[in-house]
C-alpha positions in Angstrom: -3.8 23.3 22.1 -3.1 23.2 18.4 -6.0 22.2 16.2 -6.0 19.9 13.2 -7.7 20.6 9.9 -9.3 17.9 7.7 -10.0 19.1 4.2 -11.6 17.1 1.4 -12.4 18.0 -2.2 -16.0 16.7 -2.0 -18.5 15.9 0.7 -18.8 12.4 -0.8 -15.3 11.7 0.5 -16.3 12.0 4.1 -17.3 8.4 4.6 -13.8 7.3 3.8 -12.2 10.0 5.9 -14.5 9.6 8.9 -12.1 7.4 10.8 -9.7 10.4 10.9 -12.3 12.6 12.6 -13.3 9.8 15.0 -9.6 9.1 16.0 -9.0 12.8 16.6 -12.0 13.1 18.8 -11.0 10.1 20.8 -7.7 11.9 21.5 -9.6 15.1 22.4 -8.0 17.1 19.6 -10.2 19.8 18.0 -10.7 19.1 14.3 -11.8 21.7 11.7 -13.5 19.7 8.9 -14.1 21.5 5.6 -14.8 20.9 1.9 -12.4 22.8 -0.3 -11.6 21.8 -3.8 -8.2 22.4 -5.5 -10.1 22.7 -8.8 -13.5 24.0 -8.0 -12.7 26.5 -5.2 -9.0 27.3 -5.6 -9.3 30.9 -4.3 -11.0 29.8 -1.1 -8.4 27.1 -0.7 -5.6 29.6 -1.1 -7.2 31.9 1.6 -7.6 29.0 4.0 -4.0 27.9 3.6 -2.6 31.4 4.0 -4.6 31.8 7.3 -4.0 28.3 8.6 -1.4 29.1 11.2 -3.3 32.2 12.4 -6.4 29.9 12.9 -4.3 28.0 15.5 -3.8 24.9 13.3 -0.8 22.7 13.8 -1.3 20.1 11.1 -3.5 20.0 7.9 -4.8 16.6 6.7 -6.1 16.6 3.1 -8.1 13.7 1.6 -8.2 13.6 -2.2 -9.1 11.2 -5.0 -8.4 11.1 -8.7 -5.6 13.6 -9.6 -5.4 14.4 -5.9 -4.0 17.9 -6.2 -5.4 19.1 -2.9 -2.5 18.1 -0.6 0.2 19.4 -2.9 -1.5 22.8 -3.4 -1.9 23.2 0.3 1.7 22.3 0.9 2.8 25.0 -1.6 0.8 27.7 0.3 1.5 26.9 3.9 4.5 26.0 6.1 2.4 23.7 8.3 2.8 20.0 8.0 0.5 18.6 5.4 -0.6 14.9 5.4 -2.3 13.5 2.3 -4.8 10.6 2.4 -5.5 9.0 -1.0 -9.2 8.4 -1.5 -10.2 5.3 -3.4 -11.7 6.0 -6.8 -13.7 3.8 -9.1 -11.3 3.8 -12.1 -7.9 3.1 -10.6 -8.9 2.2 -7.0 -7.0 5.0 -5.4 -3.6 4.1 -6.9 -3.7 7.2 -9.0 -4.3 9.4 -5.9 -1.5 7.6 -4.1 1.1 8.2 -6.8 0.0 11.8 -7.2 0.4 12.6 -3.5 3.6 10.6 -2.9 5.5 11.9 -5.9 5.8 15.5 -4.9 8.7 17.6 -6.3 11.6 18.5 -4.0 10.8 21.5 -1.8 7.1 20.8 -1.4 6.8 18.0 1.1 3.6 16.1 1.7 3.3 13.1 4.1 1.5 10.4 2.2 -0.7 7.9 4.0 -2.2 4.6 2.9 -5.3 4.4 0.6 -8.7 4.7 2.3 -9.8 4.3 5.8 -6.5 2.9 7.2 -4.7 6.0 5.8 -7.3 8.2 7.4 -6.8 6.7 10.8 -3.0 6.9 10.5 -3.2 10.5 9.3 -5.0 11.3 12.6 -2.5 9.5 14.7 0.5 11.1 12.9 -1.1 14.5 13.2 -1.7 13.8 16.9 2.0 12.9 17.3 3.0 16.3 15.8 0.6 18.1 18.2 1.9 16.0 21.1 5.4 17.6 20.7 4.0 20.7 22.4 1.0 19.3 24.3 1.5 16.9 27.2 -2.2 16.0 27.3 -2.2 14.7 23.8 1.1 12.9 24.4 -0.5 11.1 27.4 -3.6 10.2 25.3 -1.4 8.7 22.6 0.6 6.7 25.2 -2.6 5.4 26.7 -3.9 4.4 23.3 -0.8 2.4 22.5 -1.1 0.5 25.8 -4.7 -0.4 25.0 -4.1 -1.2 21.4 -4.9 -4.8 20.5 -2.9 -6.6 17.8 -2.7 -9.9 16.1 0.2 -11.7 14.4 -0.3 -12.3 10.6 1.8 -14.1 8.1 1.2 -12.4 4.7 3.9 -13.5 2.3 4.1 -11.8 -1.2 5.1 -13.5 -4.4 6.9 -11.0 -6.6 8.9 -11.8 -9.7 12.1 -10.0 -10.5 11.4 -7.2 -12.9 7.6 -7.4 -12.4 7.2 -6.6 -8.6 4.9 -3.6 -9.1 2.7 -5.5 -11.5 2.6 -8.6 -9.3 1.7 -6.4 -6.3 -1.1 -4.6 -8.1 -2.5 -7.8 -9.7 -1.6 -10.7 -7.3 -2.4 -14.2 -8.5 -2.9 -15.2 -4.9 -3.0 -13.5 -1.5 -1.9 -15.7 1.4 -3.3 -14.6 4.8 -2.1 -16.6 7.8 -3.8 -15.9 11.1 -5.6 -17.6 13.9 -8.2 -14.8 14.3 -11.2 -14.5 11.9 -11.4 -10.8 12.7 -7.9 -10.3 11.5 -8.6 -12.3 8.3 -11.5 -9.9 7.5 -9.3 -6.9 8.2 -6.7 -8.1 5.8 -9.3 -8.8 3.2 -10.5 -5.2 3.5 -7.0 -3.9 3.1 -6.5 -6.0 0.0 -9.9 -5.1 -1.4 -8.6 -2.6 -4.0 -6.4 -5.3 -5.5 -8.9 -8.2 -5.2 -12.1 -7.0 -6.9 -12.5 -9.1 -10.0 -11.7 -12.4 -8.5 -11.4 -13.6 -4.9 -7.7 -14.5 -4.6 -7.5 -14.5 -0.8 -6.4 -17.8 0.6 -6.9 -18.0 4.4 -4.9 -20.4 6.6 -3.2 -20.6 9.9 0.1 -18.8 10.6 2.3 -21.9 10.4 0.8 -23.0 7.1 1.3 -19.5 5.6 5.0 -19.6 6.6 5.4 -23.0 5.2 3.8 -21.8 1.9 6.4 -19.0 1.8 9.3 -21.3 2.4 8.0 -23.9 0.0 7.6 -21.4 -2.8 11.1 -20.0 -2.2 12.6 -23.5 -2.1 10.8 -24.5 -5.3 12.0 -21.4 -7.1 15.6 -21.9 -6.0 15.4 -25.6 -7.1 14.0 -24.7 -10.5 16.6 -22.0 -11.0 19.5 -24.4 -10.1 18.1 -27.2 -12.2 17.7 -25.0 -15.3 21.1 -23.6 -14.9 22.6 -27.1 -14.8 20.6 -28.0 -17.9 21.9 -24.9 -19.7 25.5 -25.9 -18.8 25.0 -29.3 -20.2 23.4 -27.9 -23.4 26.4 -25.7 -24.0 28.9 -28.5 -23.3 27.3 -30.9 -25.7 26.0 -28.5 -28.3 22.3 -29.1 -27.6 19.5 -26.6 -28.3 19.2 -24.9 -24.9 16.0 -23.0 -25.7 14.1 -26.0 -27.2 15.2 -28.2 -24.3 14.0 -25.8 -21.6 10.7 -25.2 -23.4 10.0 -28.9 -23.6 11.1 -29.4 -20.0 8.7 -26.8 -18.9 5.9 -28.4 -20.8 6.6 -31.8 -19.4 6.7 -30.4 -15.8 3.3 -28.7 -16.5 1.9 -32.0 -17.8 3.1 -33.8 -14.7 1.5 -31.2 -12.4 -1.7 -31.0 -14.5 -1.3 -27.3 -15.2 -0.9 -25.1 -18.3 2.7 -24.0 -18.9 3.3 -20.3 -18.8 7.1 -20.4 -18.4 9.3 -18.2 -20.5 13.0 -18.8 -20.8 15.8 -16.4 -21.7 19.5 -16.3 -21.0 20.2 -13.2 -18.9 23.1 -10.9 -19.4 23.7 -11.0 -15.6 23.4 -13.7 -13.1 19.7 -13.6 -12.7 17.1 -16.4 -12.5 16.2 -17.8 -15.8 12.8 -18.9 -14.7 10.5 -15.9 -14.5 7.2 -17.8 -13.8 5.8 -21.2 -14.0 
């Protein structure tokens, strides 16, 4: 049976990577766990990578935080599949590690998992799937695991503005979680924790209400876009000040809704929504 290696740059990363070890053990796959740093022990890391195949390893999993050079350096020194797990950091909450691992140059492939414990679990399952290609026992264990796997249905709509999707994802103004299972709600909260630290933006509701929220938001946006387009056409036809009219319209709508107006209007060069946010 091929073994799987789990490497980490510091022993402090083990708590976040422990689900990887646990999952491999459940599948009865031998796991070689080591602390090897790309920066502090590069010579030892090089020697390990060069001898990885001779050690009987089939896949190498590398958990790294910060600059997260460990997976990439391993991939440059071995032909074995390398899976990188971004470890959450205090400063950028693991996003720096995620981008470092996922954005490898052509010719040095690294399979990038999700940030944190979910990524650690998936790294173990993906490594097991690779091992299972040549091991019927592991293949059967994976098949049994899928049969016993519990799942819940969750409605989790996102609200991303055109041209600001990454910013809106990283700093959401609200996080809608629609589910009928409290356990699933807590699971989604843990997944969104890196993006929900300063303020609790999670809004929990049932699945149907979450879906209605999504459709209502889309319908409201489409209505506002159509309405402002028609006002712009009228302004051009009658020579009115389009920008002033739209600004005052936004302010009036905000007063009616009892909210502060944050809308910004600009005529696009292409056929794009004029309303960016309200």
